[in-house]
N, C-alpha and C positions, 0 to 999 in steps of 0.2 A: 215381399211379405214373408214372414217366417212361418214355419210349420211346427206344430206339436202333434205327435201321433200316439194313438193307443192301438196297438197291434194285436190281433188275434185274441180278443176278449171272448172267451167261451162261456156262455150262459145257458141255462136250461129253462125253457118256458113253453107255454102253449102258443102255437102259431100254426095256422093252416085252415083249410076250408073243409076238409073231410071229417066225418064224424069221429074217427079214431084220433085225429089230430087235435080235436077239441077236448079230449080226455087224457091224452098222454103227453107228458113234457118231452120236448125234443131239444137237441143241441142247436144253438143259434150262435153263429160266429160273427163277431162284430169288429170292424176296423173303422177307426175314426181319425181324420186329420182335421185339425183346427188351425186356422190362419190368424196370426196376430203379429204384433211388432214386439220383439223381445229386447230391443235396444235398452229401454229403461230398466228392465229386469236385470240385464247384464251389467248395467252401470251401478245399480243399487245393491244387487245380490240379495234382494228382499223378496220373500214369497208374496208379499202384498202386491208386488208389481208383476207377478207371474200368473199364468193360467194354471190353476191347481188341477193337474191332470189326474191326481189320485181321487179328488172329490168328484171330478167329472166322470171318471170311470165308475165310481160308486153309483152315481145318479143314473148312468146309462144301464148298468147292470140291474139295478132295482126296477127300473121301468120295463126293461125287456123281460124280466122274470115274472112280472105281474100284469102286463098290458093285455095279454090274451088276444092279440090282433089276428085277424083273418089272413092278412097278406104281409109279405115282407116289405112291400111298398109303403104300407101304412106305418109299420114299425120304423122303417128307415126315416120317414118324414118326422115321426115323433122324436126320434133321437136327434135329428138335425135341429129341431126346435129347442131341445134341451141344450145342445151345444151353443146355439146362438143366444140363449138366455144367460150364458156364462159371461161375466165381465171380461172385456178385452178381446173376445173372439169376434172377428170380423166376417169370417167365412168358414164353411165346413164342408167336408166330403165324408159321407157316411156310407159304409158298405155293410149290408146285412146278408148273411148266407145261411142256407139250410144244408149242412153237410149230409150227403147221401140221400137227399130228397128225391132225386131222379135216378133211376137205374142206370148204371154204367157211367155215372158222373161222380166226381169227388165232391162237388158242391154246386148249388145254384143260388142265385140271389139277385140283389139289386144294389146299385150305387147311385146315391143322389148327391147333388152339389147345391148348396144354398148359401146365400150371403145375407148379412144383416140388411133388413129393409125389403126382402123378398116377400 
């Protein structure tokens, strides 16, 4: 199966359980890999046969900026559902990170893997 990826999508949104996190937007770093078959797209060279990664990135960004989830686990699962609602996507891996959320770390987060039918 082929992979299409969206790497290091940086958005700003409300996420977290602490009072200050519910009021202050934070950086959220998102990485997404979607699995599909690109053979037809390669043969036709037609966007209609492709996963439109620009449209997918826009949906992911819009949701992450407005969802106001408490946990990265919840947000990652939301984003996985959005990916799997995209035509031609059979499986996805979504990684959501909060840069600088824990002292002495570059980032913390969660990665989920979901496939159509889960």
